[in-house]
C-alpha positions in Angstrom: 0.0 0.0 0.0 1.2 3.5 -0.8 1.6 6.3 1.7 -1.2 8.1 0.0 -3.5 5.1 0.6 -2.6 5.1 4.3 -3.4 8.8 4.5 -6.8 8.2 2.8 -7.5 5.4 5.2 -6.7 7.6 8.2 -9.0 10.4 6.9 -11.7 7.9 6.1 -11.5 6.6 9.6 -11.5 10.1 11.0 -14.7 10.8 9.1 -16.4 7.5 10.1 -15.8 7.8 13.8 -18.2 10.8 13.8 -21.7 10.3 12.4 -21.9 14.1 12.0 -18.8 14.2 9.8 -20.0 11.3 7.7 -23.5 12.8 7.2 -22.0 16.1 6.4 -19.8 14.6 3.7 -22.6 12.6 2.2 -24.9 15.7 2.3 -22.4 17.8 0.3 -21.5 15.0 -2.2 -20.8 16.5 -5.6 -22.6 19.7 -4.8 -21.7 23.1 -3.4 -23.8 23.9 -0.4 -24.3 26.4 2.4 -24.3 25.1 6.0 -28.1 25.6 6.4 -28.8 23.2 3.5 -26.3 20.7 4.8 -28.0 20.9 8.2 -31.5 20.4 6.6 -30.3 17.4 4.5 -28.4 15.7 7.3 -30.8 16.4 10.2 -28.0 17.9 12.2 -28.4 21.3 13.9 -26.6 24.2 12.2 -24.4 25.0 15.1 -23.0 21.4 14.9 -22.5 21.7 11.2 -20.4 24.8 11.6 -18.0 22.9 13.9 -17.9 19.8 11.7 -17.2 21.9 8.6 -14.4 23.6 10.4 -12.9 20.2 11.4 -13.2 18.9 7.9 -11.7 22.0 6.5 -8.7 21.7 8.8 -8.2 18.1 7.4 -8.6 19.5 3.8 -11.6 17.3 3.2 -13.9 20.2 2.4 -13.1 23.7 1.2 -15.0 27.0 1.5 -15.1 28.9 -1.8 -16.2 32.2 -0.5 -14.3 32.5 2.8 -14.8 36.3 3.0 -18.6 35.9 3.2 -20.0 36.2 6.8 -23.2 34.4 5.8 -24.0 31.9 3.1 -20.5 30.4 2.9 -20.3 27.8 0.1 -18.7 24.5 0.8 -17.6 21.7 -1.5 -15.6 18.5 -1.1 -11.9 18.7 -2.0 -10.5 15.9 -4.2 -9.4 14.2 -1.0 -12.9 14.6 0.3 -14.3 13.0 -2.8 -11.9 10.0 -2.3 -12.9 9.7 1.3 -16.6 9.7 0.4 -16.0 7.0 -2.3 -14.1 4.9 0.2 -17.0 5.1 2.7 -19.6 4.3 0.0 -17.5 1.3 -1.2 -17.3 -0.1 2.3 -21.1 0.2 2.6 -21.8 -1.9 -0.4 
């Protein structure tokens, strides 16, 4: 296994140990979303979503594409985030 693969496994595990992180990732998927919509889709309160997004951003799993906005920040998965989501989906099948 490559080092990259180990990193991917670590990040996947990091996401999977928190239902909130996993639901947030699945909610964003291939889309660009604001936290309110992620909260609605995942059934998680908005204040929790903000914390989860910040954790995922620190791990470079999600990115904010309009950081300067105070409200209505847009989030999407990074390439790493997409790989993590794929890995999670593969394990579920």
